[in-house]
N, C-alpha and C positions, 0 to 999 in steps of 0.2 A: 504492499500498500503504499501511496506516493505520501510525501512531506503535504504536499499542498491537501491533499484528504483529511490529513491527519488534522492540520488545520481548520479545516472546514467540520470536521468532528466536533472539534476544540470549542470553535464558535458558536455551533450547536447545542453544546453541553453550557456553554454561559448563557446559552440564551435561556435555558429552562432554569438555571438557577436563578436566574432574575426575571422571571414572570411570575409574578406573585397576584395577590387579589385583595380586597378589602372587605369588612364585615363591617354593622354596626357592633359600637362597641363604646360602652363608658368611660369616658377619658376626661376627665376634667381639665388636665393642661390644654390638651387640643379643642374641647370647646372651648375656651378661655382665647384661645389662638384665634378660633376662627371666628369668632366675635370682634374682637379687635380689628381682623382683618376688613368683614362685613362693614365694621365701622371706619373704615379707610384712615385709620390711625397706625403711625410707624412703629413695629414691632421689635423689639430685641431681645432675644431669646438666649439665656445666660444659661451655661452648663462645661462640665469638664469636655476635654477632649474625649473624641470616641462614643460620645455618649446618647448618641441620634439625632442631631439639631437638623443636619442636614439632611439625613434621609425622612424625617418629618416635614421637612420642608418640600421635598420630591413629593412625597405622598399627597402634603396638599395640594400642589400646583397640580397633580393628576388629579386627584379628586374633584377638585373646581374646573378643571377643565382648562386651565391655564396655562401659558405658555412660561417655562420659568427660567430667567435669565440671572445667571449667577455670576457677580464680579467679586473677587477675592480683593477686599481695598487694601489689605498691607503690601500689594504688588504692584500697588497704581501710584501714578504721581497726582498731583493738586489740579493739575492742567487736565488729567482723565477725568474730571468732575467739573471743575469749572470752565475746560473748554479750553481750547489753544486760539491765538491770537492769527485771523488769516488777513490778510493785508490786500484788497480789492483793487479797483482802478483807479478810484476817487475818495481813499481814507478821509481827506479832509471836510470833504461833506455828508459820504456817508457811512462814516466813521470803522471803525474797528470788527467786524463780528465775531464772535468767539465759537470755532466750530466745534461742536460735540461730539464723543467717541461713535463708533459703530452702534454698539451695544444698547445707546440712547436711541437713537436713528431707528433703529431695530422695533424696538419698543414703539415708540412712536405711530410708524407705518402699521405694527400691529393692533396700534390702539387699547389695548390691553394686555393686561400680561404680571406676573409676580416677581420683582426684583428683588432679589435674594443677596445681600451684602455681607459677603461672610467677612469672618476674622478681624472684626472690627475693632478689636481688644490689641490688637499689631499694630494698627494703621498708625504712622505718626501723627502727633499734633498737626504737624501742615495739611495732612491729608484730611484730618477729622474735620479742621476748619472748611475744607473744600466742600466735605458734606452736608453742613449745614443748609444749604440753597440747596440739595439734594431731598432732603429730608423734608426741611418743612414748607420751601418752597416748589419743592417737585421742578426744580429747573436744573437742566445740565449742559450748561454752556447759555448757547441761545434758544435752547429747545426746554417747550414744556412738558413734561409726560405727561399723560390724558390720564383723566378720570378714570377709568379701565384696570389703570396700573396701579395694583396693593404694594406697600413696601416691606420686608422681614429682614431684619440683620439676626446675625451671631455673632457671640463674643464668648471667650475662655474667660473666667476670672485670671486678674494678673499673675498671679503666684503659679498657674500653670499655662500661661501660654507663653510661647515662645518671643523671646524681647518684647515682652506686653508691654505697655502702657496704661494708663489711667484713662476711662473715658473724660471729655473735657465736658465741663459744667453744661455749657450753653448746648452741646452735641446730647449729654445723655438726659437733658430736659425733653428733648423734642421725643422721646421714646416711650411707649410704653415694655415696662421691664416683665418680662416672665421668667421665671427660674425653672432650666428643665432639668428633670431626672428620668432615670430609666426606671420604667415597671417591669419586673419581672416576666409576668405573664404576656406584657407586649409581645417584650423582647423574643421571648418563645414562640409566642404566636407567629411572630413576623418572619423569623428565622426559619418557621414551617413553611411560610409561602401567604399568610394573615397578617393584613396588616389593619389597624382599626380604618373605617372610614371617616374623613373629616365631612363634615357637613355644614353648609352655611345653618345660622338659625333661622325659625321660622316665625316669620313676623306675622303679626294679622294686625291688616287694614284699621282693623277699628279700634284697635289697643296704643296706636302711634302717637294719637294726640294726648293720652291719659300718661305715656309713658314718660314724654316729653316734660309734661308739667309735674308730674311727681321727680321726676330727677332735677330740675330748675328748684321748686320748693326746697328739696332737702339738700344739695350742695348751696343755693344762699341761704337757707335758714341754721345751716351750720356754719358756715362761715361768717354770719350776724352774731353767733352766738361766740365764735373763735377766729375773732379776727386776726389774731399771730402767724395763724397758720396759712394766710392765704399766701406769703412766701417768704420762707423760712429756707435760707439755704445752707447745707449740713455745713460742720468745721470741719471734717475730716475731708481728706482726698479718696477716700475709697468710696464714702458715701455720697461724696459731691458727683462720681460717675454713675449712680444708680437713680431710684427713681425720690422725686422731694418735691413739697410744694410751691406752687407757682403759679400764679394766672393762668398761665400756659397750659400749666399740665391738671389745674381744678376744671379748664374746659373740656380735656381729655376723658376726667372722671365722669364730667356731667354727661356726655357722650358716651360712654361705655351704658351706665346707671340706665340712661335711656335706653340701649341695645338690651342691654342684659333684662331691664324689665320686662321689654315689650316680647323678648325672646322667652320670658319666664323660665331663664336658667337659675342652677342653685345658687343659694346663698354661698357657697365654695366659690363657685367658679367666678359668682359678682365679686367676694373677696380677694379673689386670684387678681382683677382685674383693677379693680381700685387701687388696692396698693400697688401694683404695678403701674397706676401714675403718679399716685401723691406720695407715694412711698407706706411702710409699715403702719407707724403710728397715726397719721393722719387717717388714712383707709380703714382701719380699724374704729377710729372716732364717729368718722362718718356714719359706717356702717351700722353703730351703736344709735345714732342719730335718726338714722333711718328705720330702725325697729322701734323706736321711740315715737316716732309719725304715728306708728302701725294703732297704739295706743288710745283707749279712748279718751277724750276731752274733759278733764278734768271739770271744766267750768259746767260741762253737762249733766256729772255726775253728782255736783255739789247741787243742782237744780230739781234734782229728781233721785236721791240716795234709795227708794226702798225700790226702784226699777232699776239701780245702776248694774251694767253687765260687766263684768269684770274678767280678765284675761286667766285663764287656767292656769299657764306654765307661772312659774314661780318667781322666777326674776322679771319677768313683764308684769304680774300683779305686785311687786314690789317695787318696782320703778312708776306704776299707777299709781299707787297709793302716797307714793312719795311726792308724787306730782300735784296731790290733792292737795298737801299740806303744804307745799309750795303757793299753791294758789292762793289759799286763807293767807298766809304769809304778806302776799304781796298786797293782799287788800283786805285786814282785818276788821270784819265785823262780826257782830255776835252770833247774827243769824249764820252765816257762812262756816264760822268755829263749828256750831253745832252740828251745821249738817256735815261738818267734814267729819264728825262722831259717829254720825249717823251712816256716812261711808262706811268708817271702818266696823261698824256691826252688819252692815251688808256682808265687808270681806271675813267675817268672821263665822256667816253663817252659810259660807259658800266655800271658806277652802280653809287650811291649815292657821292656827291663832300665832307660830311665830313668827310668821310674817309681820301682824303689828305690832311686836315691841318698838322698833326704832320708828315711825310714824308715829303712832301713838304717844310715845315720849317728846317727840317733836310737837306735835301739836298739842297736847298739855302745856307745854313751856309758852305757848302763844297766849294762853288767858290772862286777861284783865281781872283786876281787883275786885271790879264790880259785878262782872259776870257768875252766873250759878252754875254750878257742877249740873250738866246736864244727865238723864236719866242713862243715855248710852254711855258715857263714860264712867259711870257705876258700874254699867252691867262688862264692860271690858276691864274692869279694873283687876280683878279678880282672873282671869286667863291671859291678860300681859303679863302679871304679877309669876303666875305660875310657870308662864314659858321664859319672863325673864330669869328666874332661878334656877330654871332648868339650863339657861345656857349658861349662866355662871358655876353650875355645877361640872357640866361639861369641861369647863375653861379652867378651873381647879383641877379637875383629872388631870388635864393634860401637860397639867406643870411637874 
């Protein structure tokens, strides 16, 4: 058998090895990636070398039927992204246009695609600076990338990157940062020829206005209460190269919140997206604020305590009762104070008494000297006292 025949058979074998299929499979990090891609936000996948970031992007492009254009950022010069000056016939009147690279021209011709900027953490600061316009303004030289082009990048942590650099804060703040980790079952199934199927989020037309309204209300309400988080540049170089809060990244978080709500993603997926935009701390605070938005209005509870419907989950019930006490404290009147005790009685009738210790103590501290002790307060005194003594007993046993 000739050498040419052997090479042909070798190619056939390689084709069989590279032929894979996909299957529907719950994968939170892949779902977060597809939501961010649908939202047309630049995504940066962080992960150790060989973790499967490139393979995931290849599968994503194939599943979404998008042509994949891979650009290794570390082997390019700044001019490859900013464009090379081309002198024409009359530069004094026509100027000097910046000629884009071939890969950008092909993306514009296609009108759609997935631009994969690989090895971003090994790109020099000069190249990172040139990438700013590509990522934010979607401009490469004199060309503007069409709306059908999505941008995803990948990077290794500096400690495991070859001649790695920290990402510059301006470039890092333009990305949604997702930390990519391998899943044992996904790897085993993938090596067996079956990878998870990447699907764009299913958006329902009637849910879009409500999703936008919720996202705007959540982010604006949170930043009104926490104005210091509108812009907080991290103090360390490493953290500046990740997700951190700024007006730009809050806009991204708002967009992701709207898309995640419209697509009814899980809280875990929403957490990956929001924290990937503004950082872990601010992102978790926003999610906690979002949960509190679903709690009953304390003024509604105070207006009709016997009909109060309180959350069943313990942490939500605790937050609701604390909100009722805060509402009374903000507008302290005898009738409202007594209504607060009536709400606590309603909580006693429908839930565990141990959740009443803190709000009952706080509400009792709001009493004015000329306010008589209501019957509801007397009814709660015994139960709250027993719960309080039980807590003290447990705390003493732990010492």
